[in-house]
N, C-alpha and C positions, 0 to 999 in steps of 0.2 A: 362521390362526394355524401357524406354522411347527411341525414335529415335534419332539418333544423330543429333546435331545441324546442319544447313546447313553452308557451308562455300563459301569462296570467291576465285574465279580462274581468273587470268590474262591471256588473251591469246594475244600473239604477241612477237615479239623480239624488241631489240634495247634498247636505253637508256630509252625512255619514258616507253615502258612495264617494264623495271627493276626498275625505280622508283616508278611506280604503285604497284609492287608486293612488294615492299619494305615498302611504306608507309601504306599499307594494310596488310602486314604479311600474303601475300597469295600464294597460288601456282602459278606457272608462267608458261605455257606449250607455245611451239613457235608457234603452228597451230591447228586450231581447230581438226583437226583429232587425234591429241594427247590426246584428251579429251575422245578418246573410249578406251585408254591403260586400262589394267586390274588394273595397279596400281593406276590410277586416278579414275576409275569406285569403286574399293574396298573401298575407302576411303568414309567420309563424302558426302551426296549428295551436288550438287552444288545450291546454292540459288541464287547467284549474279555472273554474268559473267562479268567483265571487259574487253571489246574488244577494242584493240589497232588498230585504224585504220590509214593507211598510204594511199597510191596512191592508193591501190586496191578498188574494189567496195565495199562498206559499207554495203550494203543489202546483198551482195552474202557472205561477211565474216559474219556478223550476222547470216543470214540462216544457214551456215554451223556450226558454233557453237551452235545454237538452235538444229540443228539435230544430233549432237554429243552428246549433253548432254542428249537428250530423256527424259528430264524432261517437264511435261506439261506447266508449267508458269514460267520458271526462269526469273529474271529480268535481264535486260541488260543496263550498264552503257559503254558508247563510250566514248574514251579518244583519243584524236586528235590533231594533230599540224595543220591541215588543217582549212582554214577561212570559207569554205563552205562545205556543205554535201548535195547536192541536190541528192546524190545517197543514202540516207538513208529513204526515203518516204515509201517504204513498211515496213519497219521495224516500223516505226512511226504509220503508219495506221493500222498495227495487233497490236498493243498495247504492244508490247516487250519493247519498249525503257522506261526507268527510267530517262535518261539524256544524257547530253553530257559535257564533261568537256575539256577545252581547256589546251593543254600542251604550256609551262609549267604552273602549278598551283602553287598557294600559299601553302606552306606547311601546312598541316593538312585539307586542303579543299576536297581534294580527299576523304580524311576518312570520313568527314561530310556527303558527297553526297553518298559514298557508306552506311553508317549506315542509311540513311535515305530510304533506298531501303528494 
């Protein structure tokens, strides 16, 4: 039997995370630690983590998501309302960043970015 297809998970809270999960028809979890819960782990593997970054340290948030996933090379798409992300350098240097999408986005654009991952 073939392995189940990877899925997309949105990590974050608030209207931006809700909109991202709705557009992507993805599971939404409130924080990186929730990715380790049995109900999340027992389902299909996560191939793309859409991480909603607010004021918290972007690199730290992405690092916690990657650690919780336990996947060797998940793709990460960051969604933010921030105009600058100087605290995303480690994620970029490590090659984990698939892209950054500014909220609000044009309907359908987030889906196109996610599909490209």
